[in-house]
N, C-alpha and C positions, 0 to 999 in steps of 0.2 A: 744577664739577658743580652744576647748578641743581636737580636732583631725585635722589632715591634711592628706588627701588622697594622696597617691603616685601613680605614673604611674605604677610601679611594684616594686618588692623587689630587692634583689641583682642581679637577672637575669630576663630577660623579661618573663620567664615562671612562675615566682613566684608571683602570684596574688591571691587575692587582697592584697594590702599593705597599711600601714598607720603608722603614728606616733601619739601617743595620751597620755593624762594624765589620770591616774586612779582617781585623785582628783585635782580639780582646773583647771586653764587655762594653755595652753602652754605658755612658756616664750618667744616664738619667733613669729615674724610676717614675712611673705614673701612679700617683697617690689616689687619683679619682678621675672619672670620666674616660673619654676616648679621644685624645687629640688627633687632629687631622694633619695632612701634608703641609698646608699653609700655616697652621698653628705652630708646627715645629720649626718652619723657616723663621717665623716671627720670634719664637721663643729663643732659638739659638743665636740669632742676631742681637736681640734685645739683651740677652744675658751678657754677651761680650761688651755691649755698650755700658751697662751699669757697673760691671767689674772695672772697666777702665775709668769711669767717672769716680768711683770710690778710690781707686789707686791714685788718681791725679789730685783729688781734693781732700781725701781723708774723711769724707762725709758719706753717710748713707745715701744711696741713689736708687732711682726708679725710672722706668721707661714705660711708655704706652705706645704699642706698635699696632699698625694696621697695614696689611698687604706689603710686608717686608720693608717698611719705612717707619720711623718714629713719628707719631703725631705730637709727642711731647717727651721730654727727658728733663730730669731735675735732681738736685741734691736736697738734703733734708734741713733746710733753713725754716725758721718760724714764719707763719703766715700773718700778714697784716689783717686788720678787720675787714677791709675792702676785699682782699683776696679771699678770705673765708666766705664772705657773702657771694662773691662771684663764682667760687668753686663749690657752693652749696654745702659748706662745712659749718655746722652750728657753732656759734661763738663760745658756748660753754664746753664744747667737746675737747678733751685733752688729746693731743696728737703726739705720738712718738716721732723722733726724727725720720724714721722710715715712712710713717704714715704721712708726714708733711711732704716728703719727697714724692710720694704717689699722688697726693692731692695736687701738687704743682704740675707733675707730669700730665695728669688727666686734665688739669685746668688750662693747660696751654691752648688746647683746641678741643673743647668738650664735644663739639659736633663730630669731628673726625675720630675722636676716641670712643665713640659709641660702638660697642662690640669689640673692644680692643683685646690684645694679648699683653699681659703685664709682666715685667721683669723686676725683681727686687734684688739688691746687692746683698742683703742680710737676711737672716732667718725671719720669716714672716711672724710678726707679733700680733697680739689681740687688737691693738689699736688700728693697725693697717688692715687686718682682716675685716673689721667692722666697717671701715671705709669702703673697701672693695665690695662688700656684701650689698651695698646700696646701689652699685653701679651696674649697668649692662656691660658684661665682659665675657669673652670667650674662654679665657684661661689665664694661668699664672705659672711662672717659673721662678724658683727661689732655691737657695742652698739648704733650706730647712724650714720647718713649720712648728710653732709652739702647739701644744696639745689643744688648747682652747681655740687658737686661730684656725687649726685644721678642721675642727668641728664646725666652726662658723662657715668656713668656705665650702665644706661638703654639703651644706644646706642650700647652696645656690643652684639655680636652674633645676629645681626638683630633684636635687641629688646628683645631677650629671655635670656639674662644673668641672672643667679640666684643670687638674692640679699636677704639676710636674716638679719633681725635686732633682737637682743636679749636683753632682759631686764637685765642689769648688776647687778641688786639687787637680781636676782633669786638665790636661794640656794636649791639644791635637798635634798631629805630625806637622812638620815644617812645610811640606808640599801638600797642596790641595788639588782635587780633581773634580771635574764635572763633565757630563756628556751633553752635547747638543747635536741632534740629528745623527746620532750614532757615532759621533766623533768626540774623542776625549780631549779635554783641555787640561793642562796642568800648569800651576804657577806656585811660587812661594807665597805663603800667607802674608797678609799685610800686618806685620807685627810692630810697626813703628809706635813708639811710646810718646804720646802727646803731653807736653808740659810747658812750663814757663820758658824753657830754652827755645821753644818755637817762636817766641815773641821778642827775640833780642834785636832783630834787624828792622828797626822802625825807620821807615824811609821818608816820612813826612816832616814838615816843620814842627808840628805838634808832636812832641816825643813822649809825653806823660801817659803812662798806662798804670792807673791806680790798682791796688790789689784786687778790688772787686771787678774791675774791667778785665784783668788777667784771668781771674776765675771764670768769668762769663765767656770770654773768648775760648778758653780751654773747653768749657762745656759745649759751646757751639761746634768746635772742631771735632770733638769726640762724637757728638751727635751726627755730624756729616759723614764720619768714617763708616757709619752703618746706615746711611740713607741712600736710596737709589739716585744715581747721578742723572743729569746735572742737579746740583743742590746748593742751597743757601740757607743759613740758619741765623735768626735773630735771637739774642739771649739777653736776659736782664734778671737781676736779683736771684741768681742761682738756678735759673731754669731757661729752657728754650721757650720762646713766646711766639715763634712763627717759623715753620719749616716749609720751604719750597722744594719739593722733591720731584725728580723724574722728568724735568723739562728739557727740551732740546736746545732752548735758548737761555743764555745766562740771565738776560734782563727779565725774562718771564719767571725765572726762579726768584729773582730779587723782588719783583712785583708781587708774586704770590705769597712769599714769606712776609713781605712788608704788609700786605693786606691782612694777613692773619695776625701779625703783631698789632696792627691798628685795632682789629676786632677784640683782641685780648685786652687792650687798654680801654676800649669803649664799654666792654662788659663791666668795668669798674666805675662807670659814670654814675653819680648819685641818682640820676633819674632812672637808670636801668636797675640799680640795686633796689629801688623803691617800687618797681612794677607790682601792681596789685593783683597777683595771680590768685585764681580761685583756690580755695582750700583743697588739699590732697591732689593738686596737679602733679602728675609724674615728672620726675627729673628730666627725662629726655624731651618731654613736651615743652618744658620750660626752656631747655637749651635751644630747641628749634625755634621757639617763639622769640627768644632774645636775639638770635641770629637774624631773623627777619625784621625785627623791630629796629635794629641798628643798621640795616642794609639801606640801599637806595630805593627799596620798594616797601616801606613800612606799612603801606595800606594792606599788604598781605595779611597782617594781623590786626590792623586798626580800623578797617572798613566796617561799616554797619552790617550787622548780621554775622560778622566774623570774630570781632574782638570779644563778643560774649562767650565764645568757646574757651577763652583763655583767662580773661580778667574779670574781677568782681565789678570793676568800673572801667570806663574807657580811659587809657592813659593819654597824656599829652604826647604829641609827636616830638621826637628828639630831632631838632632842626639841624640843618647842615652847618650853620654857624656855630651852634653849640658843640657839635662834634669836632669841628676844626679847632675851636678854642681849647677843648679838653685834650685833643691829640697834641696840641702845641706844648703841653706840659711834659710830654715824653722826652726824656733826655738820658744820656749816659748808657744808651743801648749798645750792645756789642754785636758784631756781625762776623760770621765766618763763611767762607766760600770754598767749595771743594776743588776749584780750579781758578785760574786767573780771570780777572775782569777784562774783557776785550775792549770795552768802551766806558767812557766816564758817565754814561747815563745811569749805570748801576749805582754809582756813588750818590748822584743827585737824588735818585729814588730812595736810597737808604736813609739819607739825611732827613727826608720828609717824615720818617718814623722814629726820629730821635737818635739815630745811630751816631756815635761819637768815637767808636773804636772798631777797627777792622783788622782781620787776619786773613790773608789769602796767599797763595803760592807765589804770585808774581810770574813774570816770564812772557807777558804780552808785548807785542811790538809797540803798543800804545801805553805802556806802563807810565811813561812821562805824563801823558794826558790824565791818567787816573790819579796819579800823585798830585798833580796840579789841582784837580777837582777837590781832592781831600784838603789841600792847603787852603783853598778858597772857603771851604765850609768848616774849617777848624777841626777836622777829623784826624786822629792819629791812626796810622796804618802800618802794620808789620807785614813784611814778606816772609813767609815760612819756608819757602823753597821746596815744599813737598806737596804733591797733588794727592787727593783723597777720593778718587773715583771708586765707586762701589756698584757692582752689578751682580 
């Protein structure tokens, strides 16, 4: 297949639309559904991300994409009991490493992952398919599908779930092109390979980067390689826990990603895990209610006449003091940035969300101030020397 006709482009008025190869065959086949223009943008970016995660860590990997940026990305490490509850995975359910990777990728920001496009590094197995079947998702790309897994996935969305298979041996040309306003841009592909060698130049007094910190920094940096710039990513325990994408200001990236990381932590608070939802409450409704419950406007779900829509009984409010006490337990978080930090305020905000390890390119005229802020806060920071802008 040299081309695939799309229903329309980025918007319904943008017709005709297609994806095609200038030479050779498309490396993908559509197993079910009819993916759209943005679906394929998500799929092809997410596929590259999970391939690089697997290559760098040796672990099964998954990503959850929305509008050409990852809402979450992770490798297949086992889930704690609190994470299972937070991610709405039953305690008794056995998860393959690939399923655990997707549960983590989806769980990084379940609100943003609503209607996501999924990428899997390995052949989709039954365990992963069952997990995906319960979630609201637009589609999936993987190098293959088990027979039972494919049957489960084809049952989603009244039989219209988008399922794409990609040839894992496919390698694109070194030069890539795009058109904007009738003008063609060309550049070499960003094929830098991210690994522990990126973390050798530790410029702070604190030099120690434990193996788990290196793994999480690598996950953060690979995630950023496929995130719309400017971007910052917080990572912990083998997964992204907060992605700040597409902001014009670096500090806004750091704040946005940090707020998401804080929410990820608060969703594991015992009081949140014990929320008395009414029986058969849909998963997306729970996600939205939890997000409002832990926000600064909890009355949106706790006010009289409203809480009855969600809960069997009115929950106690999670007070600000309780939130701060629970958030203070966050530590050992890794942070990556796709470009240098121009001011030390980024470091100060990152530390509030438990960041103890940072990887960023360096190169700011205020690098000294940034390093000094890390030293004051006991943070180890490596200068990678390489920027990761993505547009």
